[in-house]
C-alpha positions, -999 to 999 in steps of 0.1 A, spaced: 545 -423 208 565 -443 184 591 -416 180 595 -413 218 599 -451 222 625 -452 194 643 -422 210 643 -440 243 657 -472 227 684 -455 208 696 -434 237 693 -463 262 671 -439 283 647 -465 294 674 -487 308 691 -460 328 658 -446 340 648 -480 355 683 -494 363 704 -469 382 740 -480 387 761 -450 400 798 -455 407 807 -457 444 839 -452 464 843 -477 492 859 -464 524 892 -480 537 899 -496 570 882 -523 591 847 -514 582 815 -530 568 795 -511 542 758 -512 533 750 -539 507 720 -519 493 706 -484 489 676 -477 512 661 -470 546 673 -488 577 643 -506 591 659 -523 620 692 -529 638 691 -560 659 718 -576 682 720 -614 678 728 -634 709 730 -672 709 717 -675 674 685 -657 682 673 -624 666 650 -604 689 619 -586 676 625 -589 638 589 -581 630 569 -575 662 579 -565 697 586 -594 720 588 -620 691 623 -635 686 633 -659 659 663 -681 653 688 -670 627 680 -701 605 644 -688 601 657 -656 585 684 -673 564 661 -702 555 692 -723 560 720 -731 584 747 -705 589 783 -717 581 788 -719 618 767 -711 648 764 -673 654 768 -666 691 771 -629 686 762 -607 657 740 -580 642 712 -579 617 705 -547 597 674 -545 575 675 -521 545 643 -513 526 649 -506 489 622 -485 474 611 -491 438 626 -458 426 660 -463 441 692 -480 431 687 -518 428 724 -529 426 737 -549 456 774 -546 466 798 -566 488 798 -554 524 835 -562 528 865 -579 512 862 -617 512 853 -649 494 817 -659 484 815 -692 502 779 -703 493 745 -693 481 713 -702 499 681 -701 479 646 -702 493 618 -705 467 590 -693 489 561 -670 481 566 -635 468 547 -613 493 537 -577 485 557 -550 502 538 -521 488 519 -512 520 551 -511 540 568 -489 513 539 -464 514 541 -460 552 579 -456 551 577 -429 524 548 -410 541 565 -411 575 597 -396 559 577 -368 543 565 -355 577 594 -335 593 603 -348 628 578 -377 627 605 -404 629 622 -386 658 589 -381 676 580 -418 673 614 -428 687 609 -404 716 576 -420 724 592 -455 722 573 -464 690 589 -481 660 599 -453 636 578 -465 606 549 -483 622 549 -511 596 546 -541 620 513 -553 603 529 -552 568 561 -571 575 552 -607 572 574 -607 540 605 -604 562 603 -640 573 581 -656 547 590 -642 512 614 -659 488 650 -649 493 686 -655 483 714 -653 507 751 -649 497 775 -660 524 809 -642 525 839 -651 545 858 -619 553 895 -614 555 895 -616 593 875 -648 592 842 -631 599 811 -645 582 787 -620 565 753 -629 551 737 -607 524 700 -616 524 680 -604 495 642 -607 500 618 -608 471 588 -586 467 556 -596 449 567 -574 419 603 -586 418 610 -603 385 644 -617 395 671 -616 420 703 -616 399 737 -628 412 768 -621 392 794 -638 415 796 -676 417 807 -695 448 844 -693 453 847 -657 439 870 -633 458 853 -599 461 863 -565 472 844 -541 494 818 -523 473 820 -547 444 788 -554 425 773 -587 436 741 -585 416 708 -567 415 671 -570 424 650 -559 394 625 -538 414 622 -524 450 627 -550 477 646 -555 509 682 -565 516 693 -575 550 729 -578 563 737 -603 590 772 -605 603 792 -620 632 805 -596 658 833 -594 683 835 -571 714 852 -545 692 824 -544 666 804 -512 667 773 -505 645 774 -470 631 738 -467 616 704 -464 633 668 -470 623 656 -444 598 690 -437 583 693 -437 545 723 -457 534 742 -461 501 755 -495 488 793 -497 488 798 -464 506 779 -460 538 797 -475 568 773 -496 588 798 -511 613 835 -509 623 854 -539 637 
């Protein structure tokens, strides 16, 4: 055992086995990319500062409840995309677009356990056609409504970016019970490029992306898609 541990330390194997950080090639154009690797849990249209059905059907919440703080300006129209990051995936977060980090909102709430939700997501994906069938029957693809209290209650950190076109984007990183730290590598005032590393979450968790929209904005992902931080286009504007 000692030999194996020493080998792991010398070769840096343990680090790369637990902290995956592949290079990514951001796409050009007027696009927004995923800020995290993972499964899309929901895509919600925001109207008048209200997010419909974030957790359960028919239950809408104000944007401020999700951010745990006021947006830089009222959001009359926008989108919220939830990305579930599993414990075995890449934990690096990346900038969804070019812009400036305007502020950081920190909510030191409880760290709720996401394990039950992750198990259901993985098991659903293992059954061919199950997600498609649930959608056809008008059911949520992953049936995790009873395990999603963490979405609104868990501790979180939100990085607020101002894009080159003046659009505001909010990268919301939600902590799991097992998350040691949410690390941020870019201070307020930093100019970032699309796909640039913003930080990381030390274990599996969830990263949501909330952004303002215009009539020209078109979301390009759907619930159940697997996205890659810095590369997968989630919207065009």
